[in-house]
N, C-alpha and C positions, 0 to 999 in steps of 0.2 A: 751178656751186658752190651756187647757191640750192637746186637740186633735191636735191643731196647732203645739205645741211644739214637739209632737211625730212625726207628719207627716213631719216636716221640717228636720228630721234627727238628731235632737239634742240627744246626748248621755246622758243617765241617770247618774247622779252623784252618786258616791259611798258614802254612809253615812259616816260622819266624825268619829263616833265611830268605824266602821268597818275598815276604813283606819288606824286609830290610833292603833288598835289591830294588824293589819297586819304588820305595821312598828315595833311595839314593838316585835312581833314574830321574825322578821328578825334580829333585834338588839340582842335579847336574844340568838338566834341561833348562831350568829357570836361570841358573847362573850364566850359562852361555847365551841365552836369549837376552837377558838384561845387558850383558857386556856388549853384544852386537848393537842393541838399540842405542846405548850411550855413545858408542863410537860413531855410528852413522849420524846421530843427531848433532854431534859436534861438527861434522863436516858437511851437513846437508846443503848449505848455501854453495859450497864449492862443488858439490855433486851436480847441482842445478846448472851452474856456470859451465861445468865440464861438458854436459850434454848439449847445451846451447852452442858452445864454440865448436865442438867436434863435429856436430851435425850441421854446422854452418847455418844456423837459424837466421833468416833474412834481416831480422831486427837487430841482431847483435854481431853478425859475422865480421863487421869492420872493427870491432872492439877487441881489446885485450882482456886478460883475466880481471884485473882490478877495475878497469873501466866498466866491465859488464856487471861486476858486483855493485857498482854505484848506479848503473843504468836500470837494472831490474827493479829495484824499489821505486824508482821514479815513475816507471811505466806501469808496474803491476802492484805497487805497494810493498811494504816490508815482507809480508807473508809470501810474496812472489818468489822469494829466495828459498822458500820451503815447499814450493809446488811439487807434488809427487812424493812428498815425504810421508804422507799417510800410507800410501801403498808401500813405500820403503819400509815403514815400521812393521806392516803386516808381513812383509817378506823377511825382514832382517831378524826378527825374533826367532822364527824357526831356523833360519840360516845360521845364526850364531850358535843356537842351541845344538843343532846337528853337527856343526863343524867342531866345536870343542868336545862334545861327547864322542864323536867319531874318532877324533884324534886320540883320546884316552883309550878307546876300545881297540883301535888299530895298533897303537903302540904296545898294548898288552898282548894282543894277538901275535904280532911280529916277534915279540920277545919269547912268549911261552910256547907257541905252536911252531914257529919257524926258526927259533934260536937266533934271531937277529937282534943285536943289542948295540949299545954305544950311540954315537952321534947319528949314524946312518938310519937307525930306526925312527928317530925324530923326523928326519927329512922325508922318509917314505910315508910315515903315518900322517904327517902334515899334508903331503900331496894328495893322498887318498882321502883324507878328511875334507879338503877343499873341493875335490871333484864330487864327492858324495853330496855335500851341501849345495853345490851349484845345480846338480841334476834334480834335487828335490825341490828347489825353490825358483828354478829358471822362469817358469811362467809368470810368477809375481814380479820378477825383475823386468820382463818384457813390458808388462802393464805399467810399472813404475816409470820406465824410460819414456813410454809413449805419453804419459800424463805430464812428465817434466818438460818434454819438448814443446808442449802447447804454450801459446802466448795468450794472455787475456784478450778476449774479444774474437779469438779465432779457434774456438774449441771444437775439436772433432769428437772428443769423448766427454761426457758429462760427469764421469766419475769412475771409480774402480769397477763397479758392477757393469756399467755400460761398456767400458773398454774390454772387459772379459767377453761380454756377449758379442760385441762387434768383431773382435778378432776371431772368435770361435766360428761365427756365422760366415764371415767374409774372407777368411784366410786359411781355410782348409781344416777347420776343427782343431783338435789337439795339436796337430803338427804345426799349426800357426804359432803356437807358444814356444816351440823349440827350434825355430830357425836360428842358425848361428850358434847352436849349442856346442858343436865340436870344437871350433876354434876358441870358444870361451873356456872350455875345459882344458884345452891345451895351454892357454894362457894362465889359468888358475893354478894348475898343478905345480909349476915351479914357484909361483908367488906364495901360495899357502905353505908349500914344503919348506922353503927357505925362511919364511916368517916364523913358523913354529921352531924350526931348527935353530935359528939365530937366537930367538928369545930363550929357548930352553938351555942352549949352550951357555949364554951369558949368565943366566940365572944360576946354573950349576957351578960355573967358575966363580961367580961372586960369592955364593954361600959357602963354597969349599975353601977358598983362599982368603976371603975377607969377611968372615961371618959377623964379627962384632961391628965392623964399619958399615957394611951394606945390609945386614939382616936384622930381623927382630922376631920375637916369638909370635906365633900365629894366635889370633884371638880365640879360636876354638880349640886349639891344642898347643899349649905352651912348649911341648917337647919338639914341635915342628918349627923350623926357621923359615920365614918368608922374607922376601925383599922389602925394604922400606919403600914407601909410596913413590918418592921422587926417583929412586933407583929403578923401580918398576916402569915408570913413565919413560925414563931414558932408555932402558933396554928395549921396551916396546917400540919406541921411535926409531932406534937403530935397526931393529928387526924389520920394520916397515920399509926403511930406506934401502937396506940391502936386498930385501925381497923384490922391491920395485926395480932395482937396477938389474937384477939377474933374470927376472921373469921375461918370458916371451911376450910379443905383442899379439893382441887378439885380432880377430877378423875385422872387428869394427874399425880399429886403427888402420888396418890395411886398406879398408874401403875408403876411409877418409883420405888416406895418402893418394890412392889412385884417382879419386875424384877431385881433390883440391890441392894436391901437391904437399911437399914437405913443410914449407913455410906457413901456409895458411891452415893446414889441417893437423898434420901429424905432430909437429913439435909443440903446437899450442896445447894439445891434449896431454902430451908427455910431461911438460913442465908443470902442468896443473896436477898430474898424478903424483908428483913428488911432494907438492904442497899438501895434498890430501892424505897421502899414505902415512906420513910420519905421525901426525896427531891421531889419526884413526887407529893405527896399531898400538900406539902408546895408551890410548884410552881403553881399547878393547882388552888388552892383556892386563892392565892395571885393574879394571873393573872386574874382570873374571877372577883374578887372584883375590880381590876383596870379597866378592860374592862367595867364593869357596870358604872363606872364613866365617862369613855371616851365616851361611847355610850348613856349617859343620861338615865340610867335605874333606877336611885335612885329617 
């Protein structure tokens, strides 16, 4: 019977567990990607201002954060605040997807394979997830930063494709896309680690001690409690603020410091980092938790 089935051209069926894992993978990937895009779109104007100020763009180097937010639309139009955001979305979807998926994978691996549990495995899994996401998407971040630094009328690159070709041909091939990767990873490890650690800890404490006040039944599984939306936003914002405070400074900030001093370069970027990270992490975690319900991941 088996021989007849094969010879008749019948396709072998994919085992149900494999199919289930595959669709779970796709849903998890989509949830993380959407969360990342929503978070970055929220703070896209601040990202543009951060790059212009830290790199001391000659048109804006004499201005502060809020003055630059006003000056960019006057010089480049309102969409000037979103310059480089197209490249950002191309990067941030896989970045967010990889980071959230990797966090779940590493957390499970640390617990089941290495016997590490409790709060420490959130910290370790978050750090590893952040580093993994950075390595996978760093070339797109380089292109995004180059495009965002450009000012209307002084374009070195005409778009994402041109930037990729130019960097590849003139800056040493693939290695041109990974300059500065090591300090970026060193800076990301504590940031991602403490971000996931803080949010996860606050979520667990809230749902354990104040389930009726802070929690509600999940949309896809009433037996699972999730944080209410405003509580999610608050926990995400706190996680972002704490992570930003603890995390190390990247090589980019050190470069700005050595070139332009503390007052003109370093502190301007740092203050803006705090303004950015709180809404960014709040939206990222809240959107991811919501997408998990929509895509039946609970």
